[in-house]
C-alpha beads as a LAMMPS data file, in Angstrom:
LAMMPS data file: protein, C-alpha beads

82 atoms
81 bonds

1 atom types
1 bond types

-500.0 500.0 xlo xhi
-500.0 500.0 ylo yhi
-500.0 500.0 zlo zhi

Masses

1 110.0

Atoms # bond

1 1 1 113.432 173.209 467.180
2 1 1 109.784 172.989 468.135
3 1 1 107.500 172.109 465.213
4 1 1 105.820 175.522 465.543
5 1 1 109.263 177.220 465.758
6 1 1 108.354 178.776 469.121
7 1 1 111.592 177.608 470.782
8 1 1 114.847 175.838 470.097
9 1 1 117.025 173.644 472.352
10 1 1 120.744 173.629 471.603
11 1 1 124.262 173.551 473.059
12 1 1 125.483 177.038 473.947
13 1 1 128.893 178.355 474.913
14 1 1 131.954 176.210 475.511
15 1 1 132.819 174.115 478.518
16 1 1 134.957 171.056 479.174
17 1 1 135.938 169.220 476.015
18 1 1 134.600 171.959 473.754
19 1 1 130.965 171.021 474.342
20 1 1 128.381 173.647 475.258
21 1 1 125.669 173.637 477.909
22 1 1 122.180 172.580 476.843
23 1 1 120.039 175.711 476.650
24 1 1 116.689 176.892 475.331
25 1 1 115.842 180.061 473.415
26 1 1 112.260 181.237 473.102
27 1 1 110.862 182.993 470.047
28 1 1 109.872 186.556 470.920
29 1 1 106.630 188.209 469.821
30 1 1 108.555 190.215 467.211
31 1 1 109.946 186.982 465.680
32 1 1 113.476 187.325 467.064
33 1 1 115.074 184.805 469.429
34 1 1 115.392 185.540 473.127
35 1 1 118.662 185.135 475.005
36 1 1 119.718 181.523 475.580
37 1 1 118.541 180.172 478.948
38 1 1 120.722 177.484 480.504
39 1 1 118.655 174.385 481.359
40 1 1 120.593 173.927 484.584
41 1 1 122.876 171.450 486.239
42 1 1 120.312 168.616 486.165
43 1 1 121.075 168.377 482.442
44 1 1 124.529 169.914 482.190
45 1 1 126.429 168.312 485.084
46 1 1 126.954 165.154 483.024
47 1 1 128.713 166.920 480.113
48 1 1 125.872 166.288 477.652
49 1 1 126.204 166.069 473.936
50 1 1 123.259 166.060 471.629
51 1 1 119.743 166.999 472.617
52 1 1 116.552 165.960 470.865
53 1 1 113.022 167.175 471.272
54 1 1 110.476 164.401 471.925
55 1 1 107.344 164.141 469.770
56 1 1 105.307 165.691 472.613
57 1 1 107.187 168.964 472.006
58 1 1 107.617 169.390 475.763
59 1 1 110.401 166.955 476.669
60 1 1 114.055 167.015 475.674
61 1 1 116.226 163.890 475.653
62 1 1 119.971 164.274 475.954
63 1 1 123.011 162.027 476.056
64 1 1 125.687 162.443 478.702
65 1 1 128.489 160.519 480.349
66 1 1 126.058 158.367 482.349
67 1 1 123.635 157.597 479.521
68 1 1 120.406 159.051 478.207
69 1 1 118.465 161.540 480.298
70 1 1 115.269 163.497 479.850
71 1 1 113.912 166.789 481.077
72 1 1 110.498 168.411 480.912
73 1 1 110.639 171.847 479.311
74 1 1 107.362 172.934 480.948
75 1 1 108.942 175.427 483.412
76 1 1 110.636 177.303 480.554
77 1 1 107.667 177.055 478.201
78 1 1 105.393 178.558 480.869
79 1 1 107.667 181.624 480.816
80 1 1 106.899 181.999 477.127
81 1 1 103.159 181.962 477.785
82 1 1 103.391 185.076 479.995

Bonds

1 1 1 2
2 1 2 3
3 1 3 4
4 1 4 5
5 1 5 6
6 1 6 7
7 1 7 8
8 1 8 9
9 1 9 10
10 1 10 11
11 1 11 12
12 1 12 13
13 1 13 14
14 1 14 15
15 1 15 16
16 1 16 17
17 1 17 18
18 1 18 19
19 1 19 20
20 1 20 21
21 1 21 22
22 1 22 23
23 1 23 24
24 1 24 25
25 1 25 26
26 1 26 27
27 1 27 28
28 1 28 29
29 1 29 30
30 1 30 31
31 1 31 32
32 1 32 33
33 1 33 34
34 1 34 35
35 1 35 36
36 1 36 37
37 1 37 38
38 1 38 39
39 1 39 40
40 1 40 41
41 1 41 42
42 1 42 43
43 1 43 44
44 1 44 45
45 1 45 46
46 1 46 47
47 1 47 48
48 1 48 49
49 1 49 50
50 1 50 51
51 1 51 52
52 1 52 53
53 1 53 54
54 1 54 55
55 1 55 56
56 1 56 57
57 1 57 58
58 1 58 59
59 1 59 60
60 1 60 61
61 1 61 62
62 1 62 63
63 1 63 64
64 1 64 65
65 1 65 66
66 1 66 67
67 1 67 68
68 1 68 69
69 1 69 70
70 1 70 71
71 1 71 72
72 1 72 73
73 1 73 74
74 1 74 75
75 1 75 76
76 1 76 77
77 1 77 78
78 1 78 79
79 1 79 80
80 1 80 81
81 1 81 82
């Protein structure tokens, strides 16, 4: 979860091996959570497990079958700013 609780990154749904797909949910203006948004195949093609938000609050690190990867959350966070 972001330090300001504006979004959360988590595994959602079930796929191969019981693991979910890494997704993001944005906090809505009314305080509720928006629908989970899949972070795409760049992250999820490698059957990831575990995701961690970097100290910059804009990058997520994840572990998958081929090692540790990272992804900028900027495209999704820009949606929140609208």
